[in-house]
N, CA, C and O atoms as a GROMACS GRO file, in nm:
protein
  424
    1MET      N    1  23.069  25.374   5.883
    1MET     CA    2  22.948  25.407   5.815
    1MET      C    3  22.874  25.371   5.715
    1MET      O    4  22.915  25.362   5.599
    2ALA      N    5  22.715  25.340   5.766
    2ALA     CA    6  22.680  25.212   5.635
    2ALA      C    7  22.583  25.386   5.559
    2ALA      O    8  22.538  25.500   5.572
    3SER      N    9  22.604  25.292   5.499
    3SER     CA   10  22.536  25.359   5.369
    3SER      C   11  22.400  25.396   5.301
    3SER      O   12  22.316  25.311   5.271
    4GLY      N   13  22.388  25.491   5.286
    4GLY     CA   14  22.231  25.541   5.294
    4GLY      C   15  22.135  25.450   5.160
    4GLY      O   16  22.213  25.394   5.083
    5LYS      N   17  22.030  25.435   5.135
    5LYS     CA   18  21.910  25.430   5.071
    5LYS      C   19  21.882  25.493   5.026
    5LYS      O   20  21.789  25.463   4.951
    6VAL      N   21  21.938  25.662   5.025
    6VAL     CA   22  21.886  25.785   4.978
    6VAL      C   23  22.033  25.766   4.884
    6VAL      O   24  22.063  25.879   4.845
    7PHE      N   25  22.095  25.703   4.854
    7PHE     CA   26  22.281  25.738   4.743
    7PHE      C   27  22.255  25.610   4.683
    7PHE      O   28  22.336  25.581   4.595
    8LEU      N   29  22.140  25.501   4.711
    8LEU     CA   30  22.249  25.409   4.649
    8LEU      C   31  22.044  25.380   4.529
    8LEU      O   32  22.019  25.276   4.469
    9ASP      N   33  21.979  25.461   4.533
    9ASP     CA   34  21.846  25.493   4.513
    9ASP      C   35  21.939  25.607   4.338
    9ASP      O   36  21.961  25.577   4.221
   10TYR      N   37  21.964  25.735   4.423
   10TYR     CA   38  22.050  25.854   4.329
   10TYR      C   39  22.129  25.735   4.224
   10TYR      O   40  22.130  25.726   4.102
   11VAL      N   41  22.203  25.636   4.347
   11VAL     CA   42  22.311  25.553   4.216
   11VAL      C   43  22.201  25.534   4.124
   11VAL      O   44  22.211  25.596   4.018
   12LEU      N   45  22.060  25.435   4.145
   12LEU     CA   46  21.989  25.341   4.061
   12LEU      C   47  21.956  25.482   3.905
   12LEU      O   48  21.968  25.507   3.785
   13GLU      N   49  21.920  25.519   4.013
   13GLU     CA   50  21.804  25.622   3.944
   13GLU      C   51  21.927  25.657   3.784
   13GLU      O   52  21.895  25.661   3.665
   14GLN      N   53  22.016  25.669   3.825
   14GLN     CA   54  22.104  25.740   3.705
   14GLN      C   55  22.161  25.669   3.623
   14GLN      O   56  22.185  25.724   3.516
   15LEU      N   57  22.201  25.531   3.637
   15LEU     CA   58  22.186  25.414   3.546
   15LEU      C   59  22.114  25.341   3.474
   15LEU      O   60  22.136  25.289   3.366
   16SER      N   61  22.006  25.340   3.556
   16SER     CA   62  21.806  25.210   3.510
   16SER      C   63  21.876  25.224   3.362
   16SER      O   64  21.950  25.141   3.309
   17ASP      N   65  21.814  25.413   3.286
   17ASP     CA   66  21.811  25.406   3.188
   17ASP      C   67  21.910  25.340   3.060
   17ASP      O   68  21.872  25.364   2.946
   18ARG      N   69  21.970  25.300   3.070
   18ARG     CA   70  22.122  25.251   3.056
   18ARG      C   71  22.112  25.116   3.058
   18ARG      O   72  22.108  25.044   2.958
   19LEU      N   73  22.106  25.074   3.185
   19LEU     CA   74  22.211  24.944   3.215
   19LEU      C   75  22.083  24.784   3.320
   19LEU      O   76  22.003  24.779   3.413
   20ASP      N   77  22.114  24.736   3.269
   20ASP     CA   78  21.979  24.610   3.406
   20ASP      C   79  22.071  24.619   3.596
   20ASP      O   80  22.120  24.530   3.665
   21LEU      N   81  22.065  24.691   3.606
   21LEU     CA   82  22.108  24.682   3.768
   21LEU      C   83  22.009  24.641   3.851
   21LEU      O   84  21.887  24.658   3.849
   22SER      N   85  22.115  24.559   3.956
   22SER     CA   86  22.038  24.483   4.069
   22SER      C   87  22.169  24.534   4.188
   22SER      O   88  22.292  24.535   4.180
   23TYR      N   89  22.068  24.574   4.304
   23TYR     CA   90  22.154  24.595   4.470
   23TYR      C   91  22.089  24.439   4.540
   23TYR      O   92  22.000  24.365   4.500
   24ARG      N   93  22.193  24.432   4.683
   24ARG     CA   94  22.162  24.327   4.769
   24ARG      C   95  22.212  24.466   4.853
   24ARG      O   96  22.310  24.523   4.807
   25PRO      N   97  22.140  24.531   4.990
   25PRO     CA   98  22.180  24.504   5.109
   25PRO      C   99  22.292  24.371   5.164
   25PRO      O  100  22.263  24.251   5.168
   26MET      N  101  22.395  24.420   5.195
   26MET     CA  102  22.514  24.349   5.296
   26MET      C  103  22.528  24.415   5.401
   26MET      O  104  22.527  24.538   5.406
   27MET      N  105  22.539  24.363   5.468
   27MET     CA  106  22.638  24.369   5.670
   27MET      C  107  22.603  24.624   5.670
   27MET      O  108  22.703  24.688   5.703
   28GLY      N  109  22.428  24.734   5.623
   28GLY     CA  110  22.446  24.796   5.547
   28GLY      C  111  22.535  24.902   5.518
   28GLY      O  112  22.562  25.010   5.568
   29GLU      N  113  22.571  24.834   5.420
   29GLU     CA  114  22.593  24.893   5.268
   29GLU      C  115  22.489  24.778   5.155
   29GLU      O  116  22.394  24.701   5.170
   30PHE      N  117  22.598  24.838   5.016
   30PHE     CA  118  22.423  24.719   4.898
   30PHE      C  119  22.638  24.712   4.749
   30PHE      O  120  22.726  24.751   4.672
   31VAL      N  121  22.569  24.633   4.826
   31VAL     CA  122  22.693  24.537   4.684
   31VAL      C  123  22.562  24.552   4.484
   31VAL      O  124  22.473  24.482   4.437
   32ILE      N  125  22.590  24.604   4.466
   32ILE     CA  126  22.531  24.622   4.299
   32ILE      C  127  22.598  24.492   4.145
   32ILE      O  128  22.701  24.490   4.078
   33TYR      N  129  22.468  24.399   4.149
   33TYR     CA  130  22.508  24.319   3.994
   33TYR      C  131  22.450  24.437   3.868
   33TYR      O  132  22.357  24.516   3.847
   34SER      N  133  22.575  24.384   3.805
   34SER     CA  134  22.526  24.412   3.630
   34SER      C  135  22.459  24.234   3.572
   34SER      O  136  22.354  24.201   3.629
   35GLN      N  137  22.479  24.196   3.535
   35GLN     CA  138  22.431  24.019   3.473
   35GLN      C  139  22.435  23.964   3.520
   35GLN      O  140  22.471  23.855   3.475
   36GLY      N  141  22.398  23.979   3.691
   36GLY     CA  142  22.417  23.862   3.776
   36GLY      C  143  22.597  23.860   3.879
   36GLY      O  144  22.639  23.811   3.984
   37LYS      N  145  22.646  23.936   3.780
   37LYS     CA  146  22.719  23.899   3.801
   37LYS      C  147  22.779  24.085   3.963
   37LYS      O  148  22.701  24.178   3.982
   38VAL      N  149  22.865  24.076   4.007
   38VAL     CA  150  22.938  24.186   4.134
   38VAL      C  151  23.014  24.302   4.038
   38VAL      O  152  23.080  24.284   3.936
   39ILE      N  153  23.003  24.347   4.064
   39ILE     CA  154  23.091  24.500   3.976
   39ILE      C  155  23.065  24.589   4.058
   39ILE      O  156  23.095  24.697   4.009
   40GLY      N  157  23.028  24.598   4.148
   40GLY     CA  158  23.127  24.738   4.318
   40GLY      C  159  22.980  24.714   4.431
   40GLY      O  160  22.901  24.621   4.448
   41GLY      N  161  23.001  24.880   4.506
   41GLY     CA  162  22.869  24.854   4.548
   41GLY      C  163  22.883  24.999   4.606
   41GLY      O  164  22.976  25.071   4.570
   42ILE      N  165  22.779  25.045   4.707
   42ILE     CA  166  22.803  25.092   4.729
   42ILE      C  167  22.812  25.106   4.943
   42ILE      O  168  22.741  25.066   5.035
   43TYR      N  169  22.962  25.197   4.929
   43TYR     CA  170  23.047  25.170   5.077
   43TYR      C  171  23.026  25.292   5.126
   43TYR      O  172  23.008  25.366   5.029
   44ASP      N  173  23.017  25.359   5.240
   44ASP     CA  174  22.960  25.448   5.293
   44ASP      C  175  22.963  25.569   5.161
   44ASP      O  176  23.063  25.621   5.111
   45ASP      N  177  22.800  25.594   5.122
   45ASP     CA  178  22.728  25.685   5.024
   45ASP      C  179  22.827  25.677   4.953
   45ASP      O  180  22.882  25.787   4.951
   46ARG      N  181  22.940  25.522   4.826
   46ARG     CA  182  23.099  25.596   4.788
   46ARG      C  183  23.052  25.491   4.676
   46ARG      O  184  23.059  25.373   4.709
   47PHE      N  185  22.971  25.543   4.456
   47PHE     CA  186  23.020  25.404   4.436
   47PHE      C  187  23.147  25.380   4.409
   47PHE      O  188  23.225  25.457   4.353
   48LEU      N  189  23.168  25.269   4.450
   48LEU     CA  190  23.324  25.246   4.365
   48LEU      C  191  23.266  25.014   4.328
   48LEU      O  192  23.187  24.927   4.366
   49LEU      N  193  23.401  25.043   4.216
   49LEU     CA  194  23.306  24.891   4.090
   49LEU      C  195  23.508  24.841   4.132
   49LEU      O  196  23.602  24.895   4.190
   50LYS      N  197  23.499  24.793   4.105
   50LYS     CA  198  23.566  24.632   4.100
   50LYS      C  199  23.669  24.672   4.000
   50LYS      O  200  23.646  24.702   3.883
   51LYS      N  201  23.820  24.669   4.080
   51LYS     CA  202  23.915  24.666   3.916
   51LYS      C  203  23.931  24.589   3.824
   51LYS      O  204  23.978  24.482   3.862
   52THR      N  205  23.907  24.596   3.690
   52THR     CA  206  23.966  24.565   3.600
   52THR      C  207  24.031  24.566   3.474
   52THR      O  208  23.997  24.668   3.413
   53LYS      N  209  24.106  24.499   3.412
   53LYS     CA  210  24.182  24.570   3.306
   53LYS      C  211  24.147  24.595   3.220
   53LYS      O  212  24.238  24.581   3.138
   54SER      N  213  24.018  24.647   3.151
   54SER     CA  214  23.918  24.730   3.112
   54SER      C  215  23.882  24.863   3.111
   54SER      O  216  23.879  24.952   3.026
   55ALA      N  217  23.851  24.852   3.251
   55ALA     CA  218  23.759  24.942   3.297
   55ALA      C  219  23.883  25.015   3.299
   55ALA      O  220  23.881  25.112   3.223
   56LEU      N  221  23.998  24.998   3.368
   56LEU     CA  222  24.162  25.046   3.394
   56LEU      C  223  24.187  25.158   3.251
   56LEU      O  224  24.184  25.281   3.240
   57GLU      N  225  24.207  25.072   3.176
   57GLU     CA  226  24.219  25.116   2.971
   57GLU      C  227  24.179  25.196   3.017
   57GLU      O  228  24.257  25.286   3.049
   58LEU      N  229  24.061  25.208   3.043
   58LEU     CA  230  23.938  25.319   3.006
   58LEU      C  231  23.937  25.441   3.084
   58LEU      O  232  23.854  25.530   3.066
   59LEU      N  233  24.038  25.445   3.180
   59LEU     CA  234  23.990  25.522   3.313
   59LEU      C  235  24.129  25.586   3.216
   59LEU      O  236  24.082  25.652   3.123
   60LYS      N  237  24.264  25.584   3.212
   60LYS     CA  238  24.336  25.553   3.175
   60LYS      C  239  24.354  25.612   3.059
   60LYS      O  240  24.446  25.693   3.047
   61ASP      N  241  24.308  25.596   3.003
   61ASP     CA  242  24.287  25.749   2.813
   61ASP      C  243  24.165  25.830   2.891
   61ASP      O  244  24.073  25.850   2.812
   62THR      N  245  24.143  25.873   3.002
   62THR     CA  246  24.041  26.031   3.077
   62THR      C  247  24.136  26.050   3.148
   62THR      O  248  24.102  26.152   3.208
   63GLY      N  249  24.308  25.999   3.213
   63GLY     CA  250  24.345  26.048   3.336
   63GLY      C  251  24.339  26.086   3.404
   63GLY      O  252  24.422  26.155   3.463
   64ASN      N  253  24.148  26.034   3.454
   64ASN     CA  254  24.167  26.037   3.604
   64ASN      C  255  24.080  25.877   3.620
   64ASN      O  256  23.985  25.811   3.576
   65ILE      N  257  24.252  25.877   3.768
   65ILE     CA  258  24.179  25.696   3.756
   65ILE      C  259  24.197  25.742   3.928
   65ILE      O  260  24.303  25.743   3.991
   66GLN      N  261  24.064  25.776   3.978
   66GLN     CA  262  24.137  25.715   4.146
   66GLN      C  263  24.021  25.607   4.199
   66GLN      O  264  23.916  25.571   4.144
   67THR      N  265  24.110  25.553   4.392
   67THR     CA  266  24.100  25.465   4.400
   67THR      C  267  24.075  25.462   4.488
   67THR      O  268  24.117  25.560   4.551
   68ALA      N  269  23.958  25.316   4.607
   68ALA     CA  270  23.946  25.406   4.748
   68ALA      C  271  23.933  25.213   4.790
   68ALA      O  272  23.928  25.116   4.714
   69ILE      N  273  23.932  25.220   4.926
   69ILE     CA  274  23.938  25.063   4.999
   69ILE      C  275  23.838  25.100   5.076
   69ILE      O  276  23.823  25.198   5.150
   70PRO      N  277  23.728  24.951   5.032
   70PRO     CA  278  23.576  24.984   5.095
   70PRO      C  279  23.578  25.008   5.246
   70PRO      O  280  23.532  25.089   5.326
   71TYR      N  281  23.649  24.904   5.246
   71TYR     CA  282  23.638  24.850   5.426
   71TYR      C  283  23.732  24.799   5.451
   71TYR      O  284  23.784  24.737   5.358
   72GLU      N  285  23.825  24.798   5.632
   72GLU     CA  286  23.964  24.750   5.625
   72GLU      C  287  23.960  24.607   5.599
   72GLU      O  288  23.885  24.523   5.648
   73GLY      N  289  24.083  24.589   5.489
   73GLY     CA  290  24.078  24.443   5.468
   73GLY      C  291  24.039  24.421   5.308
   73GLY      O  292  24.117  24.344   5.253
   74ALA      N  293  23.926  24.476   5.218
   74ALA     CA  294  23.923  24.479   5.168
   74ALA      C  295  24.017  24.483   5.031
   74ALA      O  296  24.130  24.498   5.076
   75LYS      N  297  24.026  24.476   4.870
   75LYS     CA  298  24.109  24.522   4.791
   75LYS      C  299  24.032  24.637   4.777
   75LYS      O  300  23.917  24.649   4.819
   76GLU      N  301  24.145  24.782   4.671
   76GLU     CA  302  24.090  24.812   4.638
   76GLU      C  303  24.004  24.822   4.566
   76GLU      O  304  23.936  24.720   4.564
   77MET      N  305  23.952  24.946   4.462
   77MET     CA  306  23.846  24.964   4.410
   77MET      C  307  23.870  25.104   4.380
   77MET      O  308  23.937  25.194   4.432
   78LEU      N  309  23.764  25.089   4.242
   78LEU     CA  310  23.735  25.242   4.158
   78LEU      C  311  23.674  25.341   4.232
   78LEU      O  312  23.561  25.324   4.278
   79VAL      N  313  23.747  25.455   4.251
   79VAL     CA  314  23.544  25.547   4.250
   79VAL      C  315  23.481  25.608   4.096
   79VAL      O  316  23.512  25.666   3.992
   80ALA      N  317  23.355  25.537   4.184
   80ALA     CA  318  23.296  25.570   3.955
   80ALA      C  319  23.276  25.700   4.016
   80ALA      O  320  23.272  25.722   4.137
   81ASP      N  321  23.262  25.805   3.900
   81ASP     CA  322  23.228  25.990   3.928
   81ASP      C  323  23.032  25.897   3.844
   81ASP      O  324  22.991  25.892   3.728
   82ILE      N  325  22.992  25.862   3.929
   82ILE     CA  326  22.832  25.895   3.883
   82ILE      C  327  22.812  26.027   3.847
   82ILE      O  328  22.780  26.020   3.729
   83ASP      N  329  22.812  26.148   3.881
   83ASP     CA  330  22.766  26.237   3.768
   83ASP      C  331  22.786  26.262   3.615
   83ASP      O  332  22.698  26.319   3.551
   84ASP      N  333  22.930  26.211   3.543
   84ASP     CA  334  22.928  26.143   3.466
   84ASP      C  335  22.881  26.018   3.403
   84ASP      O  336  22.946  25.923   3.359
   85ARG      N  337  22.711  26.047   3.412
   85ARG     CA  338  22.718  25.903   3.345
   85ARG      C  339  22.728  25.770   3.236
   85ARG      O  340  22.715  25.648   3.245
   86GLU      N  341  22.756  25.861   3.139
   86GLU     CA  342  22.850  25.806   2.965
   86GLU      C  343  22.925  25.727   3.080
   86GLU      O  344  22.897  25.614   3.122
   87LEU      N  345  22.988  25.781   3.107
   87LEU     CA  346  23.159  25.675   3.105
   87LEU      C  347  23.154  25.577   3.222
   87LEU      O  348  23.224  25.476   3.230
   88THR      N  349  23.040  25.630   3.336
   88THR     CA  350  23.023  25.538   3.439
   88THR      C  351  22.885  25.397   3.440
   88THR      O  352  22.838  25.326   3.529
   89CYS      N  353  22.856  25.416   3.255
   89CYS     CA  354  22.834  25.309   3.216
   89CYS      C  355  22.922  25.262   3.152
   89CYS      O  356  22.969  25.150   3.172
   90ARG      N  357  22.947  25.314   3.093
   90ARG     CA  358  23.129  25.242   2.951
   90ARG      C  359  23.152  25.148   3.154
   90ARG      O  360  23.077  25.063   3.201
   91LEU      N  361  23.236  25.189   3.198
   91LEU     CA  362  23.312  25.111   3.322
   91LEU      C  363  23.222  25.016   3.289
   91LEU      O  364  23.228  24.931   3.200
   92ILE      N  365  23.121  25.042   3.387
   92ILE     CA  366  22.977  24.870   3.429
   92ILE      C  367  22.939  24.762   3.300
   92ILE      O  368  22.879  24.655   3.288
   93GLU      N  369  22.997  24.838   3.232
   93GLU     CA  370  22.994  24.756   2.994
   93GLU      C  371  23.119  24.658   3.062
   93GLU      O  372  23.111  24.539   3.093
   94ALA      N  373  23.235  24.750   3.077
   94ALA     CA  374  23.393  24.666   3.038
   94ALA      C  375  23.320  24.608   3.194
   94ALA      O  376  23.318  24.486   3.174
   95ILE      N  377  23.287  24.620   3.273
   95ILE     CA  378  23.355  24.561   3.404
   95ILE      C  379  23.311  24.459   3.435
   95ILE      O  380  23.368  24.366   3.492
   96THR      N  381  23.149  24.469   3.380
   96THR     CA  382  23.070  24.334   3.313
   96THR      C  383  23.138  24.265   3.257
   96THR      O  384  23.182  24.178   3.332
   97ASP      N  385  23.181  24.255   3.139
   97ASP     CA  386  23.287  24.174   3.080
   97ASP      C  387  23.375  24.062   3.064
   97ASP      O  388  23.395  23.962   2.994
   98ASP      N  389  23.420  24.132   3.170
   98ASP     CA  390  23.576  24.106   3.222
   98ASP      C  391  23.552  23.966   3.271
   98ASP      O  392  23.623  23.866   3.263
   99LEU      N  393  23.398  23.990   3.342
   99LEU     CA  394  23.373  23.903   3.419
   99LEU      C  395  23.331  23.752   3.438
   99LEU      O  396  23.216  23.732   3.399
  100PRO      N  397  23.382  23.665   3.479
  100PRO     CA  398  23.389  23.524   3.440
  100PRO      C  399  23.116  23.537   3.456
  100PRO      O  400  23.028  23.585   3.528
  101GLU      N  401  23.128  23.475   3.360
  101GLU     CA  402  22.990  23.427   3.410
  101GLU      C  403  22.953  23.370   3.585
  101GLU      O  404  23.032  23.294   3.642
  102PRO      N  405  22.857  23.406   3.634
  102PRO     CA  406  22.786  23.409   3.811
  102PRO      C  407  22.838  23.209   3.803
  102PRO      O  408  22.834  23.179   3.684
  103LYS      N  409  22.867  23.118   3.864
  103LYS     CA  410  22.850  23.002   3.948
  103LYS      C  411  22.636  23.023   3.867
  103LYS      O  412  22.559  23.117   3.846
  104LYS      N  413  22.630  22.823   3.849
  104LYS     CA  414  22.439  22.828   3.871
  104LYS      C  415  22.453  22.710   3.967
  104LYS      O  416  22.521  22.608   3.975
  105LYS      N  417  22.356  22.775   4.036
  105LYS     CA  418  22.320  22.750   4.225
  105LYS      C  419  22.250  22.606   4.164
  105LYS      O  420  22.178  22.605   4.065
  106ARG      N  421  22.277  22.514   4.224
  106ARG     CA  422  22.228  22.330   4.211
  106ARG      C  423  22.091  22.333   4.315
  106ARG      O  424  22.027  22.229   4.335
   0.00000   0.00000   0.00000
């Protein structure tokens, strides 16, 4: 099932005042970038984030770690609660910090 642009727009609207996010459509879904780094995506109208050490530590304190697999054969990802803007922004910041800088294109 492909994701709708309406849900993507909702996610970006919720977070755009705090974060500089961008996206790219990919096979009916959307890949989400923060500072040029892939941090997650919109899959089947769910906002999923990469599992990193800092993100798991942050969620462990809340006691609310939900995961999902975006598509068959993919790694498990964290389900972001987009209605909890504060936590979602902190998660994205932690994930962005954990990920390596993108490789420069030649």
